[in-house]
N, CA and C of each residue as an Amber inpcrd file, in Angstrom:
protein
   780
  19.6960000  -1.5290000  28.2880000  18.8510000  -0.9450000  29.3350000
  18.3240000   0.4060000  28.8590000  17.0530000   0.5940000  29.0080000
  16.4630000   1.8670000  28.5860000  16.8450000   2.9620000  29.5690000
  17.4210000   4.0710000  29.0910000  17.8330000   5.1380000  30.0040000
  16.6540000   5.6800000  30.8050000  16.9180000   5.9060000  32.0780000
  15.8920000   6.5390000  32.9160000  16.2680000   7.9970000  33.0960000
  15.2930000   8.8170000  32.9980000  15.5900000  10.2450000  33.0980000
  14.3520000  10.9870000  33.5510000  14.5440000  11.8180000  34.5070000
  13.4670000  12.6990000  34.9400000  13.9560000  14.1280000  34.7850000
  13.2950000  14.8480000  33.9480000  13.7000000  16.2250000  33.7070000
  13.5390000  17.0370000  34.9890000  14.5650000  17.8280000  35.3450000
  14.4520000  18.6120000  36.5720000  13.2970000  19.5860000  36.5150000
  12.6690000  19.7600000  37.6530000  11.5400000  20.6820000  37.7120000
  12.0110000  22.1110000  37.4860000  11.2180000  22.8430000  36.7550000
  11.5450000  24.2440000  36.4940000  10.5000000  25.1050000  37.1830000
  10.8720000  25.6810000  38.3090000   9.9020000  26.4960000  39.0310000
   9.5320000  27.7360000  38.2400000   8.4170000  28.3190000  38.5930000
   7.9970000  29.5580000  37.9470000   8.9470000  30.6920000  38.2840000
   8.7780000  31.7780000  37.6090000   9.6590000  32.9270000  37.8080000
   9.6290000  33.3720000  39.2720000  10.7910000  33.3790000  39.9430000
  10.7940000  33.7810000  41.3470000  10.5440000  35.2760000  41.4880000
   9.9200000  35.6540000  42.5510000   9.6530000  37.0600000  42.8140000
  10.5760000  37.5420000  43.9390000  11.4910000  38.4220000  43.6080000
  12.3530000  38.9970000  44.6170000  13.5080000  38.1180000  45.0440000
  13.7260000  36.9500000  44.3940000  14.8600000  36.0880000  44.7170000
  15.7550000  36.0080000  43.4940000  16.9420000  36.5820000  43.6180000
  17.8500000  36.6120000  42.4780000  19.2030000  36.0040000  42.8420000
  19.2550000  35.2260000  43.9280000  20.5020000  34.6400000  44.3780000
  20.5200000  33.1440000  44.0960000  21.6890000  32.5370000  44.2490000
  21.8280000  31.0980000  44.0600000  23.0270000  30.6330000  44.8750000
  22.9110000  29.4900000  45.5600000  24.0210000  29.0140000  46.3790000
  25.1600000  28.4910000  45.5240000  26.3620000  28.4300000  46.0910000
  27.4820000  27.8370000  45.3520000  27.3630000  26.3240000  45.3490000
  28.1210000  25.6860000  44.4930000  28.2080000  24.2300000  44.5090000
  29.6290000  23.8500000  44.1200000  30.2650000  23.0410000  44.9520000
  31.6510000  22.6570000  44.7190000  31.7630000  21.7640000  43.4910000
  32.9930000  21.5070000  43.0690000  33.2270000  20.6400000  41.9180000
  32.6470000  19.2530000  42.1780000  32.0530000  18.6720000  41.1490000
  31.5210000  17.3250000  41.2410000  32.6710000  16.3430000  41.4540000
  32.4430000  15.3350000  42.3060000  33.5360000  14.4150000  42.6340000
  33.0230000  12.9910000  42.7690000  33.8270000  12.0510000  42.2640000
  33.5750000  10.6280000  42.4300000  34.9080000   9.9960000  42.8210000
  34.9370000   9.1000000  43.8290000  36.2150000   8.6510000  44.4030000
  37.2250000   8.1180000  43.3960000  36.8020000   7.1820000  42.5450000
  37.7370000   6.5450000  41.6070000  37.1580000   6.5930000  40.2030000
  37.9490000   7.1200000  39.2750000  37.5160000   7.2180000  37.8880000
  38.5770000   6.6000000  36.9850000  38.1300000   5.7800000  36.0440000
  39.0230000   5.1530000  35.0780000  38.4780000   5.4100000  33.6850000
  39.3450000   5.8370000  32.7870000  38.9010000   6.1540000  31.4350000
  38.1390000   4.9820000  30.8140000  37.0070000   5.3130000  30.2090000
  36.1760000   4.3800000  29.4530000  35.5450000   3.2690000  30.3040000
  35.5490000   3.4350000  31.6270000  34.8730000   2.4790000  32.5050000
  33.6850000   3.1620000  33.1740000  32.5150000   2.5820000  33.0240000
  31.2850000   3.1530000  33.5610000  31.3260000   3.2010000  35.0870000
  30.8730000   4.3160000  35.6460000  30.7180000   4.3920000  37.0970000
  29.2650000   4.7370000  37.4210000  28.8240000   4.2550000  38.5650000
  27.4450000   4.4620000  39.0100000  27.4450000   5.4390000  40.1660000
  26.6010000   6.4870000  40.0840000  26.5600000   7.5140000  41.1200000
  25.2160000   7.5140000  41.8220000  25.1790000   8.1640000  42.9800000
  23.9830000   8.1320000  43.8210000  23.0570000   9.3180000  43.5470000
  21.9730000   9.3810000  44.3290000  20.9690000  10.4170000  44.1280000
  21.4730000  11.8190000  44.4210000  22.4350000  11.9480000  45.3380000
  22.9550000  13.2730000  45.6530000  23.6710000  13.8770000  44.4460000
  24.5180000  13.0800000  43.7930000  25.1950000  13.5780000  42.5990000
  24.1950000  13.8060000  41.4730000  23.1670000  12.9640000  41.4030000
  22.1390000  13.1460000  40.3720000  21.4410000  14.4890000  40.5360000
  21.1290000  14.8610000  41.7750000  20.4620000  16.1490000  42.0120000
  21.3620000  17.3070000  41.5950000  22.6540000  17.1620000  41.8050000
  23.5690000  18.2290000  41.4050000  23.6840000  18.3170000  39.8820000
  23.5990000  17.1780000  39.2190000  23.5970000  17.1950000  37.7540000
  22.2930000  17.7750000  37.2240000  21.1700000  17.4890000  37.8930000
  19.9030000  18.0920000  37.5050000  20.0100000  19.6130000  37.5690000
  20.6210000  20.1090000  38.6540000  20.7550000  21.5620000  38.7970000
  21.5660000  22.1480000  37.6400000  22.5560000  21.4060000  37.1780000
  23.3940000  21.8710000  36.0740000  22.7450000  21.6510000  34.7070000
  21.5620000  21.0700000  34.6990000  20.7990000  20.8420000  33.4680000
  21.5470000  19.9370000  32.4920000  22.2220000  18.9180000  33.0540000
  22.9380000  17.9460000  32.2220000  21.9750000  16.8250000  31.8450000
  21.8100000  16.5920000  30.5570000  20.9070000  15.5720000  30.0430000
  21.6920000  14.3430000  29.5930000  21.0530000  13.1820000  29.4860000
  21.7360000  12.0040000  28.9420000  22.3700000  12.2980000  27.5850000
  23.5470000  11.7380000  27.3840000  24.3870000  11.9040000  26.1930000
  25.1820000  13.2080000  26.2230000  24.9420000  14.0580000  27.2370000
  25.7440000  15.2690000  27.3710000  26.9310000  15.0010000  28.2930000
  27.9130000  15.8920000  28.2290000  29.1360000  15.7380000  29.0060000
  29.1260000  16.6730000  30.2170000  29.8680000  16.2770000  31.2430000
  30.0680000  17.1140000  32.4150000  31.4670000  16.8580000  32.9540000
  31.9250000  17.7410000  33.8300000  33.2690000  17.6350000  34.3900000
  33.1950000  17.1150000  35.8080000  34.0200000  16.1240000  36.1050000
  34.0260000  15.4940000  37.4210000  35.4760000  15.1850000  37.7950000
  35.7800000  15.2060000  39.0840000  37.1430000  14.8890000  39.5140000
  37.1310000  13.6650000  40.4170000  38.3040000  13.0120000  40.5160000
  38.4310000  11.8820000  41.4280000  39.0460000  12.3510000  42.7370000
  39.2180000  11.4350000  43.6690000  39.7090000  11.7990000  44.9970000
  41.1540000  12.2810000  44.9740000  41.8830000  11.9830000  43.8960000
  43.2610000  12.4480000  43.7650000  43.3440000  13.8460000  43.1610000
  42.1970000  14.4030000  42.7670000  42.1810000  15.7530000  42.2000000
  42.3320000  15.7900000  40.6970000  42.2520000  14.6420000  40.0240000
  42.3150000  14.6170000  38.5600000  40.9230000  14.8910000  37.9910000
  40.8600000  15.7360000  36.9730000  39.5830000  16.0970000  36.3650000
  39.3670000  15.3200000  35.0730000  38.1150000  14.9070000  34.8650000
  37.7380000  14.1390000  33.6890000  36.4870000  14.7450000  33.0660000
  36.3620000  14.5560000  31.7580000  35.0940000  14.7830000  31.0800000
  34.3840000  13.4420000  31.0200000  33.1240000  13.4490000  31.4140000
  32.3480000  12.2190000  31.4520000  31.0590000  12.3960000  30.6790000
  30.6300000  11.3320000  30.0260000  29.3740000  11.3290000  29.2770000
  28.2850000  10.7210000  30.1530000  27.2080000  11.4510000  30.3410000
  26.0890000  10.9620000  31.1420000  25.2950000   9.9410000  30.3280000
  25.1270000   8.7590000  30.8890000  24.4100000   7.6920000  30.1850000
  22.9560000   7.6040000  30.6300000  22.7270000   7.5660000  31.9150000
  21.3610000   7.5050000  32.4210000  21.3070000   8.1830000  33.7770000
  20.1370000   8.6970000  34.0960000  19.9880000   9.4370000  35.3450000
  18.5410000   9.3630000  35.8120000  18.3650000   9.2960000  37.1120000
  17.0520000   9.2850000  37.7190000  17.1480000   9.8540000  39.1190000
  16.0700000   9.9030000  39.8490000  16.0910000  10.5110000  41.1850000
  17.0090000   9.8010000  42.1660000  17.3100000   8.5160000  41.9360000
  18.1490000   7.7590000  42.8730000  19.5860000   7.5820000  42.3990000
  19.9150000   8.1260000  41.2370000  21.2780000   8.0160000  40.7410000
  21.3140000   7.7770000  39.2520000  22.4660000   7.2790000  38.7770000
  22.6130000   7.0350000  37.3520000  23.9930000   6.5230000  37.0300000
  24.3470000   6.5300000  35.7710000  25.6550000   6.0580000  35.3280000
  26.2660000   7.0500000  34.3390000  27.5870000   7.0320000  34.2710000
  28.3250000   7.8890000  33.3420000  29.6470000   7.2110000  33.0100000
  30.2750000   7.6670000  31.9210000  31.5510000   7.0940000  31.4810000
  32.5590000   8.2220000  31.2800000  33.6860000   8.2110000  32.0060000
  34.7320000   9.2020000  31.7510000  35.4650000   8.8620000  30.4530000
  35.5410000   9.8290000  29.5440000  36.1430000   9.5500000  28.2430000
  37.3900000  10.3890000  27.9650000  37.6640000  11.3800000  28.8190000
  38.8370000  12.2380000  28.5850000  39.3590000  12.7490000  29.9140000
  40.6690000  12.6210000  30.1170000  41.2890000  13.2090000  31.2920000
  41.7630000  14.6140000  30.9300000  41.3740000  15.5900000  31.7210000
  41.7090000  16.9790000  31.4170000  43.1390000  17.2720000  31.8800000
  43.9730000  17.8410000  31.0080000  45.3800000  18.0810000  31.3830000
  45.5540000  19.1870000  32.4080000  44.5760000  20.1000000  32.4920000
  44.6530000  21.2350000  33.4160000  43.3280000  21.3330000  34.1630000
  43.3970000  21.6270000  35.4450000  42.1760000  21.7940000  36.2280000
  41.3690000  22.9800000  35.7080000  40.0430000  22.8180000  35.5750000
  39.2220000  23.9390000  35.1360000  38.7680000  24.8300000  36.2850000
  39.2040000  24.5070000  37.5000000  38.7300000  25.2280000  38.6720000
  39.6690000  26.3740000  39.0600000  39.1240000  27.4780000  39.5840000
  39.9670000  28.6060000  39.9960000  40.8820000  28.2130000  41.1480000
  42.0810000  28.7890000  41.1470000  43.0590000  28.4810000  42.1890000
  43.0090000  29.4880000  43.3400000  42.2510000  30.5540000  43.1800000
  42.0800000  31.5430000  44.2410000  40.5860000  31.7700000  44.4540000
  40.2560000  32.2490000  45.6420000  38.8800000  32.6600000  45.9050000
  38.7340000  34.0840000  45.3870000  37.8930000  34.2640000  44.3990000
  37.7850000  35.5440000  43.6990000  36.3500000  36.0470000  43.7680000
  36.1610000  37.1320000  44.4990000  34.8370000  37.7240000  44.6810000
  34.7000000  38.9340000  43.7650000  33.7110000  38.9050000  42.9080000
  33.3950000  40.0580000  42.0560000  32.1990000  40.7780000  42.6530000
  32.3860000  42.0260000  43.0280000  31.2810000  42.8740000  43.4860000
  31.0780000  43.9430000  42.4140000  29.9940000  43.8300000  41.6720000
  29.7580000  44.7060000  40.5210000  28.4440000  45.4480000  40.6940000
  28.4870000  46.7500000  40.5300000  27.2570000  47.5330000  40.5650000
  26.2920000  47.0200000  39.5030000  25.0140000  46.9520000  39.8370000
  24.0190000  46.4250000  38.8980000  23.9320000  47.3570000  37.6970000
  24.2340000  46.8190000  36.5240000  24.2710000  47.6020000  35.2990000
  22.9430000  47.5210000  34.5690000  22.5970000  48.5860000  33.8760000
  21.3480000  48.6360000  33.1330000  21.4330000  47.9500000  31.7900000
  20.3250000  47.9740000  31.0610000  20.1960000  47.3760000  29.7350000
  20.5420000  45.8900000  29.7530000  20.2030000  45.2430000  30.8780000
  20.3470000  43.7890000  31.0420000  21.7820000  43.3000000  30.8620000
  22.7180000  44.1820000  31.1590000  24.1240000  43.7860000  31.0030000
  24.6240000  42.8800000  32.1180000  23.8550000  42.7370000  33.1970000
  24.2730000  41.8040000  34.2430000  24.1620000  40.3540000  33.7640000
  23.3710000  40.1040000  32.7500000  23.3540000  38.7690000  32.1500000
  24.7330000  38.4550000  31.5930000  25.3130000  39.4150000  30.8890000
  26.6640000  39.2730000  30.3410000  27.6860000  39.1400000  31.4750000
  27.5420000  39.9540000  32.5110000  28.4950000  39.9380000  33.6230000
  28.5020000  38.5890000  34.3290000  27.3230000  38.0290000  34.6130000
  27.2810000  36.7410000  35.2970000  27.8820000  35.6350000  34.4380000
  27.6440000  35.6980000  33.1420000  28.2370000  34.7140000  32.2340000
  29.7580000  34.7720000  32.2840000  30.3110000  35.9510000  32.0290000
  31.7620000  36.0830000  31.8860000  32.4850000  35.9150000  33.2200000
  31.8650000  36.3430000  34.3120000  32.4920000  36.1470000  35.6180000
  32.6210000  34.6550000  35.9270000  31.6190000  33.8810000  35.5490000
  31.6910000  32.4320000  35.7440000  32.8160000  31.8400000  34.9100000
  32.8950000  32.2220000  33.6430000  33.9330000  31.7020000  32.7620000
  35.3290000  32.1080000  33.2210000  35.4630000  33.2830000  33.8250000
  36.7690000  33.7880000  34.2330000  37.1280000  33.4040000  35.6680000
  36.3530000  32.5120000  36.2740000  36.7810000  31.9240000  37.5310000
  36.3500000  32.6130000  38.7960000  35.3470000  33.4970000  38.7420000
  34.8410000  34.0860000  39.9810000  34.2220000  32.9880000  40.8400000
  34.4530000  33.0660000  42.1350000  33.8400000  32.0980000  43.0520000
  32.6040000  32.6740000  43.7240000  32.4840000  34.0040000  43.7260000
  31.2840000  34.6710000  44.2370000  31.0030000  35.8930000  43.3730000
  29.7210000  36.1540000  43.1260000  29.3040000  37.3260000  42.3620000
  28.3070000  38.0960000  43.2190000  28.6050000  39.3790000  43.4490000
  27.7630000  40.2070000  44.3080000  27.2220000  41.3760000  43.4940000
  25.9400000  41.3970000  43.1610000  25.3600000  42.5680000  42.4930000
  25.1810000  43.6960000  43.5250000  25.7950000  44.8310000  43.2620000
  25.7780000  45.9440000  44.2120000  24.7520000  47.0000000  43.8140000
  24.0350000  47.4780000  44.8140000  23.1080000  48.5900000  44.6290000
  23.7990000  49.8540000  45.1170000  24.2110000  50.6940000  44.1770000
  24.9490000  51.9070000  44.5080000  24.1370000  53.1280000  44.0840000
  24.7060000  54.3110000  44.3290000  23.9840000  55.5450000  44.0180000
  23.6630000  55.6630000  42.5220000  24.5360000  55.1440000  41.6640000
  24.3540000  55.2950000  40.2220000  23.9790000  53.9880000  39.5340000
  23.7290000  52.9460000  40.3000000  23.3790000  51.6560000  39.6950000
  21.8850000  51.5880000  39.4000000  21.4690000  50.4830000  38.8130000
  20.0390000  50.2080000  38.6600000  19.4190000  50.1280000  40.0510000
  18.2830000  50.7800000  40.2990000  17.6490000  50.7190000  41.6310000
  16.9240000  49.3990000  41.8370000  16.6390000  49.0320000  43.0830000
  15.9650000  47.7560000  43.3690000  14.6450000  47.5730000  42.6260000
  13.8850000  48.6580000  42.4350000  12.5730000  48.5280000  41.7990000
  12.6690000  48.0620000  40.3390000  13.8570000  48.1950000  39.7320000
  14.0110000  47.8330000  38.3250000  14.7020000  46.4900000  38.1190000
  14.9410000  45.7430000  39.1860000  15.6530000  44.4680000  39.0530000
  14.8910000  43.4790000  38.1740000  13.5850000  43.4190000  38.3220000
  12.8170000  42.4730000  37.5080000  12.8750000  42.8650000  36.0310000
  12.8580000  44.1530000  35.7610000  12.9870000  44.6150000  34.3800000
  14.3310000  44.2120000  33.7950000  15.3540000  44.1440000  34.6490000
  16.6920000  43.7540000  34.2010000  16.8480000  42.2370000  34.0900000
  15.7560000  41.4990000  34.2930000  15.7440000  40.0390000  34.2190000
  16.7020000  39.4160000  35.2280000  16.6740000  39.9600000  36.4390000
  17.5550000  39.4350000  37.4850000  17.2410000  37.9820000  37.8110000
  15.9930000  37.5750000  37.5790000  15.6320000  36.1760000  37.8310000
  16.3830000  35.2200000  36.9100000  16.9450000  35.7360000  35.8080000
  17.6540000  34.8840000  34.8490000  19.1350000  34.7280000  35.1840000
  19.6500000  35.4980000  36.1270000  21.0850000  35.4380000  36.4160000
  21.5550000  34.0500000  36.8370000  20.8510000  33.3430000  37.7490000
  21.3310000  32.0020000  38.1280000  21.4440000  31.0430000  36.9410000
  20.4910000  31.1130000  36.0250000  20.5330000  30.2440000  34.8560000
  21.7110000  30.5560000  33.9510000  22.0830000  31.8360000  33.8670000
  23.2390000  32.2140000  33.0620000  24.5180000  31.6070000  33.6300000
  24.6100000  31.5480000  34.9450000  25.7800000  30.9470000  35.5890000
  25.8740000  29.4740000  35.2280000  24.7520000  28.7630000  35.2950000
  24.7520000  27.3330000  34.9780000  25.1910000  27.0970000  33.5400000
  24.6430000  27.8680000  32.6130000  24.9930000  27.6680000  31.2110000
  26.4410000  28.0420000  30.9250000  26.9410000  29.0790000  31.5880000
  28.3390000  29.4650000  31.3880000  29.2890000  28.4160000  31.9460000
  28.9320000  27.8320000  33.0900000  29.7690000  26.7800000  33.6710000
  29.8380000  25.5720000  32.7380000  28.7060000  25.2080000  32.1270000
  28.7030000  24.0970000  31.1790000  29.5810000  24.4210000  29.9760000
  29.4700000  25.6400000  29.4740000  30.2050000  26.0160000  28.2710000
  31.7190000  25.9800000  28.4950000  32.1740000  26.4320000  29.6480000
  33.6190000  26.5170000  29.8900000  34.1720000  25.2700000  30.5830000
  33.3320000  24.2540000  30.7530000  33.7260000  22.9700000  31.3350000
  34.1140000  23.0810000  32.8010000  33.6180000  24.0870000  33.4430000
  33.8550000  24.2350000  34.8720000  32.9790000  23.2420000  35.6270000
  33.4970000  22.6770000  36.7190000  32.7330000  21.7040000  37.4760000
  32.0010000  22.3240000  38.6630000  32.5150000  23.4070000  39.1860000
  31.8670000  24.0880000  40.3110000  30.9600000  25.1980000  39.8100000
  30.0650000  25.6350000  40.6750000  29.2010000  26.7830000  40.3810000
  29.5110000  27.8800000  41.3870000  29.7600000  29.1080000  40.9320000
  30.0070000  30.1980000  41.8720000  28.7370000  30.5860000  42.6210000
  28.9290000  31.2100000  43.7520000  27.7940000  31.7250000  44.5200000
  27.3200000  33.0350000  43.9150000  26.0120000  33.1800000  43.8190000
  25.4180000  34.4570000  43.4150000  24.6670000  35.0090000  44.6110000
  25.1580000  36.1090000  45.1620000  24.4920000  36.7130000  46.3080000
  23.3170000  37.5590000  45.8390000  22.3710000  37.7550000  46.7150000
  21.2570000  38.6350000  46.4090000  21.7710000  40.0640000  46.2680000
  21.1630000  40.8740000  45.3920000  21.5740000  42.2670000  45.2810000
  21.5820000  42.9370000  46.6540000  22.6730000  43.6220000  46.9430000
  22.8470000  44.1990000  48.2730000  23.3210000  45.6360000  48.1770000
  23.0100000  46.4110000  49.1790000  23.4240000  47.8120000  49.1630000
  24.9260000  47.9250000  49.3740000  25.4550000  49.0340000  48.9700000
  26.8910000  49.2950000  49.0840000  27.3430000  49.1790000  50.5390000
  26.6270000  49.8190000  51.4580000  27.0150000  49.7930000  52.8680000
  26.8990000  48.3950000  53.4620000  25.8320000  47.6910000  53.1250000
  25.6500000  46.3440000  53.6650000  26.7560000  45.4090000  53.1870000
  27.1580000  45.5730000  51.9330000  28.2280000  44.7200000  51.4270000
  29.5420000  44.9830000  52.1570000  29.9000000  46.2500000  52.3370000
  31.1630000  46.5770000  53.0000000  31.2160000  46.0340000  54.4270000
  30.0650000  45.8740000  55.0450000  30.0130000  45.3600000  56.4160000
  29.8950000  43.8410000  56.4660000  29.8180000  43.1810000  55.3080000
  29.5800000  41.7420000  55.2680000  30.8890000  40.9600000  55.1820000
  30.8490000  39.6650000  55.5350000  32.0460000  38.8290000  55.4050000
  32.5580000  38.7310000  53.9720000  31.6680000  38.8720000  52.9860000
  32.0870000  38.7690000  51.5890000  33.1040000  39.8360000  51.2110000
  33.0960000  40.9670000  51.9170000  34.0110000  42.0630000  51.6050000
  35.3810000  41.8960000  52.2370000  35.5240000  40.9050000  53.1110000
  36.8050000  40.6740000  53.7660000  37.6920000  39.8280000  52.8560000
  38.8850000  40.3070000  52.5510000  39.7610000  39.5970000  51.6240000
  41.2190000  39.8950000  51.9420000  42.1010000  39.0320000  51.4630000
  43.5390000  39.2730000  51.6100000  43.9710000  40.4760000  50.7750000
  43.2600000  40.6910000  49.6720000  43.5620000  41.8170000  48.7890000
  42.2460000  42.3180000  48.2120000  41.9500000  43.5920000  48.4110000
  40.7180000  44.2010000  47.8980000  41.0850000  45.2910000  46.9050000
  40.5420000  45.1910000  45.6930000  40.8730000  46.1020000  44.6080000
  39.6030000  46.7370000  44.0570000  39.7350000  47.9830000  43.6200000
  38.6160000  48.6840000  43.0000000  39.1020000  49.3120000  41.7070000
  38.4710000  48.9460000  40.6070000  38.8310000  49.5760000  39.3340000
  38.2890000  50.9970000  39.3380000  39.2060000  51.9520000  39.2950000
  38.8320000  53.3560000  39.4620000  39.6110000  54.1900000  38.4670000
  38.8950000  54.9320000  37.6180000  39.5800000  55.7280000  36.5960000
  39.9060000  57.1350000  37.0720000  39.7010000  57.4180000  38.3510000
  39.9860000  58.7510000  38.8640000  41.2720000  58.7680000  39.6810000
  41.3810000  57.8510000  40.6090000  42.5680000  57.8040000  41.4540000
  42.9650000  56.3640000  41.6450000  44.1850000  56.0370000  41.2740000
  44.6090000  54.6590000  41.4280000  46.0600000  54.4850000  41.0510000
  46.5630000  53.3050000  41.3010000  47.9480000  52.9900000  41.0070000
  48.0600000  51.4860000  40.8960000  49.2860000  50.9960000  40.8560000
  49.4940000  49.5600000  40.8550000  49.0380000  48.9890000  42.1950000
  48.5200000  47.7680000  42.2050000  48.1010000  47.1680000  43.4750000
  49.3030000  46.9070000  44.3740000  49.1000000  46.8110000  45.6580000
  50.2020000  46.5400000  46.5690000  50.7920000  45.1630000  46.3200000
  51.9940000  44.9640000  46.7970000  52.6560000  43.6730000  46.6220000
  52.0840000  42.6850000  47.6390000  51.3560000  41.7300000  47.1460000
  50.8380000  40.6400000  47.9680000  51.2260000  39.3570000  47.2500000
  52.1200000  38.5850000  47.8360000  52.7260000  37.4590000  47.1360000
  51.7260000  36.3890000  46.7300000  50.9320000  35.9180000  47.6450000
  50.0330000  34.8080000  47.3380000  48.7060000  34.9610000  48.0630000
  47.9050000  35.9500000  47.6720000  46.5970000  36.0990000  48.3280000
  45.6990000  34.9110000  48.0370000  45.0040000  34.4470000  49.0540000
  44.0800000  33.3260000  48.8720000  42.6950000  33.8140000  48.4700000
  42.3450000  35.0240000  48.9110000  41.0420000  35.5910000  48.5680000
  41.2350000  37.0190000  48.0750000  40.6590000  37.3050000  46.9110000
  40.7670000  38.6350000  46.3060000  39.3560000  39.1630000  46.0340000
  39.1550000  40.4050000  46.3840000  37.9040000  41.1010000  46.0960000
  38.1440000  42.1030000  44.9830000  37.3170000  42.0630000  43.9490000
  37.3910000  43.0310000  42.8570000  36.0840000  43.7930000  42.8050000
  36.1640000  45.1120000  42.9960000  34.9930000  45.9880000  42.9490000
  34.9480000  46.7130000  41.6120000  33.7810000  46.6890000  40.9790000
  33.5820000  47.4130000  39.7270000  32.3320000  48.2690000  39.8810000
  32.4760000  49.5430000  39.6180000  31.3660000  50.4720000  39.8040000
  30.4520000  50.5570000  38.5970000  29.4120000  51.3770000  38.6920000
  28.4540000  51.5500000  37.5980000  28.9910000  52.5290000  36.5630000
  28.2020000  52.7760000  35.5280000  28.5420000  53.8440000  34.5940000
  28.6220000  55.1540000  35.3680000  29.6900000  55.8860000  35.1730000
  29.8970000  57.1080000  35.9360000  30.6760000  56.8730000  37.2130000
  30.9030000  55.5980000  37.5590000  31.7310000  55.2700000  38.7080000
  31.0060000  55.3950000  40.0410000  31.7280000  55.0890000  41.0870000
  31.1910000  55.2710000  42.4340000  31.0960000  56.7670000  42.7490000
  30.1720000  57.1180000  43.5960000  30.0340000  58.5250000  43.9900000
  31.1840000  58.9160000  44.9160000  31.3500000  60.2120000  45.1230000
  32.4040000  60.6850000  46.0290000  32.2010000  60.1230000  47.4340000
  30.9460000  60.0620000  47.8770000  30.6640000  59.5250000  49.2150000
  31.0300000  58.0520000  49.2970000  30.7710000  57.3000000  48.2210000
  31.1140000  55.8790000  48.2120000  32.6290000  55.6860000  48.1700000
  33.3100000  56.5230000  47.3820000  34.7730000  56.4350000  47.3600000
  35.3590000  56.7160000  48.7390000  34.7570000  57.6360000  49.4430000
  35.2390000  57.9700000  50.7900000  35.1440000  56.7520000  51.7050000
  34.0710000  55.9930000  51.5650000  33.8840000  54.8070000  52.4110000
  34.8600000  53.6870000  52.0510000  35.4070000  53.7320000  50.8390000
  36.3560000  52.7090000  50.4200000  37.7840000  53.0040000  50.8750000
  38.0330000  54.2390000  51.2720000  39.3920000  54.6240000  51.6600000
  39.8820000  53.7740000  52.8300000  41.0880000  53.2580000  52.6600000
  41.6770000  52.4330000  53.7030000  41.2190000  50.9920000  53.6950000
  40.2230000  50.6840000  52.8860000  39.7030000  49.3160000  52.8190000
  40.0020000  48.6460000  51.4810000  40.0280000  49.4580000  50.4220000
  40.1840000  48.9350000  49.0710000  41.2490000  49.7510000  48.3460000
  42.0600000  49.0860000  47.5580000  43.1110000  49.7650000  46.7970000
  42.5880000  50.1250000  45.4100000  42.5310000  51.4160000  45.0440000
  42.1440000  51.7850000  43.6780000  43.1700000  51.2540000  42.6790000
  42.6900000  50.8000000  41.5480000  43.5790000  50.1630000  40.5670000
  43.2040000  50.6480000  39.1780000  44.1500000  51.2740000  38.4770000
  43.9400000  51.7390000  37.1120000  44.5780000  50.7460000  36.1560000
  43.8190000  50.2850000  35.1870000  44.3380000  49.3740000  34.1680000
  44.3660000  50.1170000  32.8320000  45.4970000  50.7510000  32.5430000
  45.6450000  51.4660000  31.2850000  44.9700000  52.8250000  31.3060000
  45.1400000  53.5590000  30.2060000  44.6520000  54.9250000  30.1490000
  43.3290000  55.1090000  29.4550000  42.6850000  54.0030000  29.0760000
  41.4040000  54.1260000  28.3690000  40.2450000  53.9620000  29.3480000
  39.1920000  54.6880000  29.0810000  37.9780000  54.5610000  29.8890000
  37.1610000  53.3950000  29.3380000  36.9190000  52.4040000  30.1760000
  36.2260000  51.1950000  29.7460000  34.7560000  51.2330000  30.1610000
  33.9220000  50.6200000  29.3510000  32.5560000  50.3770000  29.7910000
  32.6050000  49.4700000  31.0160000  31.5980000  49.5660000  31.8490000
  31.6140000  48.8070000  33.1050000  31.7150000  47.3080000  32.8480000
  30.9710000  46.7990000  31.8690000  31.0150000  45.3620000  31.6140000
  32.3690000  44.9350000  31.0450000  33.0270000  45.8480000  30.2880000
  34.3760000  45.5500000  29.8070000  35.3580000  45.5380000  30.9660000
  35.1780000  46.4660000  31.8970000  36.0580000  46.5220000  33.0720000
  35.9810000  45.2330000  33.8850000  34.8040000  44.6380000  33.9380000
  34.6660000  43.3610000  34.6500000  35.5790000  42.3090000  34.0300000
  35.5020000  42.1590000  32.7090000  36.3150000  41.1430000  32.0380000
  37.8040000  41.4360000  32.1660000  38.1880000  42.7060000  31.9630000
  39.5940000  43.0800000  32.0500000  40.1060000  42.8900000  33.4700000
  39.3160000  43.3320000  34.4500000  39.7480000  43.2210000  35.8370000
  39.9060000  41.7810000  36.2840000  38.9420000  40.9340000  35.9780000
  39.0400000  39.5240000  36.3560000  40.2250000  38.8560000  35.6610000
  40.4250000  39.1850000  34.3800000  41.5520000  38.6100000  33.6510000
  42.8850000  39.0600000  34.2470000  42.9740000  40.3490000  34.6060000
  44.2150000  40.8700000  35.1960000  44.5050000  40.2010000  36.5350000
  43.4780000  40.0030000  37.3360000  43.6610000  39.3110000  38.6240000
  44.1490000  37.8850000  38.3900000  43.5390000  37.1770000  37.4410000
  43.9550000  35.8040000  37.1760000  45.3740000  35.7340000  36.6150000
  45.7460000  36.7230000  35.8160000  47.1030000  36.7380000  35.2640000
  48.1530000  37.0140000  36.3410000  47.8180000  37.8380000  37.3000000
  48.7980000  38.2380000  38.3070000  48.8570000  37.2740000  39.4940000
  47.6760000  36.7420000  39.8990000  47.6470000  35.9140000  41.1170000
  46.9750000  34.5570000  40.9180000  46.2180000  34.3670000  39.8480000
  45.3810000  33.1840000  39.7360000  45.8600000  32.1520000  38.7500000
  44.9110000  31.4630000  38.0940000  45.2830000  30.3180000  37.2610000
  45.6760000  30.6870000  35.8480000  45.7170000  31.9950000  35.5110000
  46.3080000  32.4050000  34.2330000  47.8070000  32.6590000  34.3860000
  48.2890000  32.6800000  35.6100000  49.6900000  33.0160000  35.8840000
  50.5780000  31.9090000  35.3380000  51.5980000  32.2870000  34.5900000
  52.4940000  31.2890000  34.0020000  53.4260000  30.7350000  35.0610000
């Protein structure tokens, strides 16, 4: 049978839209190694979004929660077929809800941040507009329109099946007042005042705040008092993008899927 394939449409560069909705892990009820399964148009649309082409692999789970790598054989607007060829010994999905709120960094470093946050298991990424961050007028210069695509490519690279949510760039005050800021444990990487995080045995949702170069302003720190716990990781001053990777890794080691 000749494979059917329709390349997903690629819209033109969006103006002023830099967000992307989340998408849960791909799922098919019953999967058996080396046996072809046929999927419907809804799953096909989700694979189109992930830019999965015929002969490429993707991660899918069955109704029992087992994850498989599957090879895409054919795909079209109404569905397609794939073959699971490997059962994954460990789930690639995060075990905690992890929100990264990072001040928008200059020199297009948010491309790096969106990539690594996806690989390190963030479930939501919030670009923050703070006093010392990149201002809204410069978002297009920072290639903010490319952030959603970076998430898709990073998810493919790390074999993750879900896609994290990318919120639109938001002001510091608006974020603190939003549901995204509500968490069982809220942490802020702060090189001025901080300590070990409080003892929280099994938080289901963790918020990690990372400021811009130069950190949050005194006024912003004041607004965080009583809401977020400052957290110092070692005695070295890290670049903001390095702090993102270190902070996410530390959270996963202490509470998430890196924990032994």
